[in-house]
N, C-alpha and C positions, 0 to 999 in steps of 0.2 A: 075348810078353813082358808080364808084369804089372808095372805101375808103381804104387807106393804112396808117398804123401808123408806124413810124420809128423815129430814133434818129435825133435830130436837127442838121442841117448842115448850113454852112455859106450861101449857096445859098438860104436858106429859110428866111433869116432875113428881107429883104426888104418887102416881102409880109406879114410877121407876124407883122411888125411895122404898116402896113396899117390896119390889122385886129384889133390890139390894139387901134389905133387912132379912129376907128369907134366904138369900144365897151366901152371904158372907158373914164371918165372925166380927169384922170391923167394917160395917157398911157405910157407904156415903150417905149423907143426910140430904134433906131438901135443899139446904143452903149451899151444899157442894154442887148440886146440879144447877142451881140458880147462877152460881158463879161462872159456869161454863158459857152461859148465854151472854155474859158481860165482857168476855175477852175475845178479841178478834183472832187470837192465835190458837184458840180451842175450836175444834170441829167435832160435833157429835151427831150420830145417827140413832134413830129409834126404829125398832121393829114393832109393827102393829099386827095383831092377829084379830081379824074381824073388827078392826077399828080400835082395839084396846092395846096400850103399850105393854109389851111382854119382854122387852130387852132393849139394850143399847150398847153402843161401842163408840169410842172416839179417841182423839189424840190431841196432844199439845204440840204445836209446831214451833221448832226453834231452828231458824236459819236453814230450812229445807230438810231437817231431820225431825220426824214425827215420833213422839213417845206415846204409844198406845197406852192410855191410862186405865182403861176399863173395858171389859167385855163381859156382859152378863145377860143371861136368858133365864126367864122364870122356869122353875123346876119342871112344871108340867109341859113345857114346850121344848125341853132339851131333847136332842136326838132327832129333831125334825129338819135340821139343816139351817136353822135361823141364824145361829152364831156365825157359821161360815158365810152365809149370804151377806150378813152385815159387814163382816170383815172384808169380803171381796169388794163390796160397794165402797167401803171406807178407803181401801187402797186405791181403787180406781179414781175416786174423787180427789184424794190426796195427790196422786201422780199428776192428774190434770191441773192441779193447782201448784205444781212445782216441787212437791216433796220427792226427794231422791232416795231416802232411806227411812225405814220404819223399825222401831225397836219396842220391846216389851219385856216384862218380867212375868213369869208364871211359876206357881208352886211346882217343885220337882216331882211331886206325887200326882199332879193333875195330868194323867196320861191322855185323857180325852181332849183337853185343850191343846196339849203339845202336838197331838196328831193333827188337829185342824190347822194349827199354825204351820206345821211342816208341809202340809198339803198346799198351803198358800205361799210357800217359798221361804219361810223363816227357817233359820239355822241357829242352833245353840252355839254361843260364843263365850260362855262363861257362867260362873255361879256367884251369887251374892249370898254368903253364908248368913243364916239367921235373919233374913230379910223380912219374912212374915212373922206375925205374932198371932196368938190365939188360934191354932197352936203355932208354936215357933217352928219355922221350916225354912230351908234354903229356897232361893229363887233361881231359876234358870234364866239367863239373859239370852234373848233371841233377837236376831236382826234379819231384815229383808232389805237387800240393796239391789238397785237396778243393775 
């Protein structure tokens, strides 16, 4: 399997909407991904496995602080290091573009994601009670600062 990470393109949107629908109870739709391409303050990467989109991650930049909006990998490709590779590339590109801090929210029960974020230098700094729906759950707020 050959993995490539590159910037989001319009041709990726259909496949990523399917990955989202499989992964999340409140998935992003095609129009949500389309909106990312229209805003200069949004930056998204896509992971391709043998040329097919299998995941994405990205951020919204606000004055040098990047809110990582989404990290998703298709179920059959999880545990292969794709999510962590995308996150590393996202951080590297963000820092090269002047981002000084990254933040994200993650379900408190998502131990696998929390472990990846901690390996990449994120630290828990708070809880957002009841942040997630379907099912209702608290979010851990994590930050990575230079």
